[in-house]
C-alpha positions as CSV (number, residue, x, y, z in Angstrom):
1,M,-9.2,12.0,8.2
2,R,-8.6,13.2,11.6
3,W,-7.2,11.4,14.7
4,E,-9.6,13.1,16.9
5,D,-12.5,11.4,14.8
6,C,-11.0,8.1,14.4
7,Q,-8.6,7.4,17.2
8,R,-11.3,5.1,19.2
9,A,-11.1,2.6,16.2
10,F,-7.4,2.1,17.8
11,Y,-8.4,1.1,21.3
12,I,-6.4,-1.3,22.7
13,D,-7.7,-4.3,24.3
14,G,-5.3,-7.1,23.1
15,S,-6.7,-7.4,19.9
16,L,-5.3,-6.5,16.8
17,R,-7.0,-4.7,13.4
18,D,-7.5,-6.4,10.4
19,I,-7.5,-5.5,6.7
20,Y,-9.4,-7.4,4.2
21,I,-9.8,-7.7,0.6
22,F,-12.3,-10.4,-0.7
23,Q,-12.7,-11.8,-3.6
24,T,-9.1,-12.5,-4.5
25,S,-7.2,-14.4,-7.1
26,T,-3.8,-15.0,-7.4
27,D,-3.2,-12.1,-9.9
28,D,-4.1,-9.9,-7.0
29,W,-1.5,-11.8,-4.7
30,E,1.3,-11.2,-7.3
31,K,0.1,-7.4,-7.1
32,L,0.2,-7.5,-3.7
33,L,3.8,-8.6,-3.6
34,S,4.8,-6.0,-6.1
35,F,3.2,-3.4,-4.4
36,A,5.1,-4.0,-1.0
37,L,8.2,-4.0,-2.6
38,A,7.5,-0.9,-4.5
39,L,6.9,0.7,-1.0
40,D,10.6,0.9,-0.7
41,Q,10.1,-0.1,3.1
42,V,11.7,-2.8,5.3
43,I,10.1,-6.3,4.5
44,Y,10.4,-9.6,6.6
45,Y,9.1,-12.8,5.2
46,R,9.1,-15.7,7.5
47,I,8.4,-19.3,6.8
48,D,7.2,-21.0,10.0
49,G,8.7,-18.1,11.7
50,E,12.1,-18.2,10.3
51,I,13.3,-15.4,8.3
52,A,13.6,-16.5,4.5
53,S,13.6,-14.6,1.1
54,L,10.5,-13.3,-0.1
55,P,9.3,-15.6,-3.2
56,K,9.3,-13.6,-6.3
57,R,5.9,-15.5,-7.1
58,A,2.6,-15.8,-4.7
59,T,1.8,-19.4,-6.1
60,S,5.1,-20.6,-4.6
61,I,3.7,-19.6,-1.2
62,F,0.5,-20.9,-2.0
63,N,1.8,-24.3,-3.1
64,N,3.7,-24.7,0.0
65,R,0.9,-24.9,2.4
66,E,2.7,-27.3,5.0
67,H,4.2,-24.1,6.5
68,T,3.0,-21.1,7.7
69,H,4.0,-17.8,5.8
70,T,4.0,-14.1,7.0
71,M,4.9,-10.9,5.4
72,S,5.5,-7.9,7.8
73,I,6.0,-4.6,6.0
74,D,7.3,-1.8,8.3
75,L,5.8,1.5,7.5
76,T,8.0,3.8,9.5
77,G,6.9,2.3,12.9
78,V,3.6,0.6,12.0
79,I,3.7,-3.1,10.9
80,V,1.5,-4.3,8.6
81,N,1.2,-8.4,8.7
82,C,0.6,-10.5,6.0
83,H,-1.1,-13.8,6.2
84,F,-1.3,-16.1,3.4
85,F,-4.3,-17.9,4.7
86,M,-6.3,-18.2,1.4
87,I,-6.0,-16.9,-2.2
88,E,-9.6,-15.9,-2.4
89,E,-8.9,-13.4,0.7
90,I,-6.0,-11.2,1.5
91,E,-5.9,-10.6,5.3
92,L,-3.1,-8.0,7.0
93,D,-3.2,-6.8,10.3
94,I,-2.1,-4.0,12.1
95,D,-1.7,-3.8,16.1
96,P,-3.6,-0.7,17.6
97,R,-0.9,-0.1,20.3
98,E,1.3,1.4,17.0
99,I,-1.5,3.8,16.2
100,K,-1.0,6.6,18.5
101,S,-1.4,9.8,16.6
102,Q,-2.2,11.7,13.3
103,N,0.8,10.6,11.8
104,E,0.3,6.8,12.1
105,L,-3.4,7.6,11.1
106,D,-2.1,8.8,8.0
107,I,0.3,6.3,7.6
108,V,-2.3,3.5,7.7
109,I,-4.8,5.4,5.6
110,K,-2.2,5.9,2.9
111,F,-1.6,2.5,2.9
112,I,-4.8,1.0,2.6
113,K,-5.6,3.7,0.1
114,E,-2.8,2.8,-2.2
115,L,-3.3,-0.8,-1.6
116,G,-7.2,-0.5,-2.5
117,K,-5.8,1.4,-5.9
118,C,-3.2,-1.1,-7.0
119,L,-5.7,-4.1,-6.6
120,K,-8.6,-1.8,-8.1
121,K,-10.8,-3.3,-5.0
122,D,-12.5,-2.2,-1.8
123,A,-10.5,-2.7,1.4
124,I,-11.8,-2.7,4.5
125,V,-10.3,-2.5,8.3
126,T,-12.2,-4.3,11.0
127,E,-12.2,-5.7,14.4
128,E,-9.9,-8.8,14.8
129,N,-11.6,-11.9,13.0
130,S,-14.7,-9.9,12.4
131,P,-15.1,-8.8,8.6
132,N,-18.5,-7.5,9.9
133,D,-17.1,-5.0,12.5
134,I,-16.1,-2.3,10.1
135,W,-14.0,0.6,11.0
136,F,-12.9,2.1,7.9
137,K,-13.7,1.3,4.0
138,Y,-11.6,2.1,1.3
139,I,-14.1,2.3,-1.6
140,S,-12.5,1.5,-5.0
141,D,-14.9,2.9,-7.6
142,E,-14.7,6.3,-5.7
143,D,-11.6,6.2,-4.8
144,K,-12.0,7.4,-1.1
145,I,-12.2,6.1,2.5
146,T,-14.7,6.3,4.9
147,F,-14.5,5.8,9.0
148,Q,-17.8,4.3,10.8
149,I,-18.6,3.0,14.2
150,P,-19.4,-0.7,13.9
151,N,-22.6,-2.4,15.3
């Protein structure tokens, strides 16, 4: 995937880009935590904005709903934030200001593909809070990622 073809997906308007994986279960969240740790990247976990130790089990996060939980993975300059909103949907976000060249695009594409492979599920990159405005789609059955311009 070429930066020249895809850079419009990362226009800067103050919004983020969301990464969604739908129809997830606690098992998928467990796989996500294992996947994140296996990346060997810097990971920050916060409860109500305060740094804490990342739990070994996703169930302990979802059983503690009176607090907000965020996991941030630093993919060498591109930060992926994970929000533990609901078990049935994994939602992550990236800041388009951090994607400025082919190098950062490659980092994002590799992350999405590896995450989709790990979960054996499709993954999409969309406009913030707009799961129907899809920029990228990882198709698990075909092990490929496509780029499109949202309607």
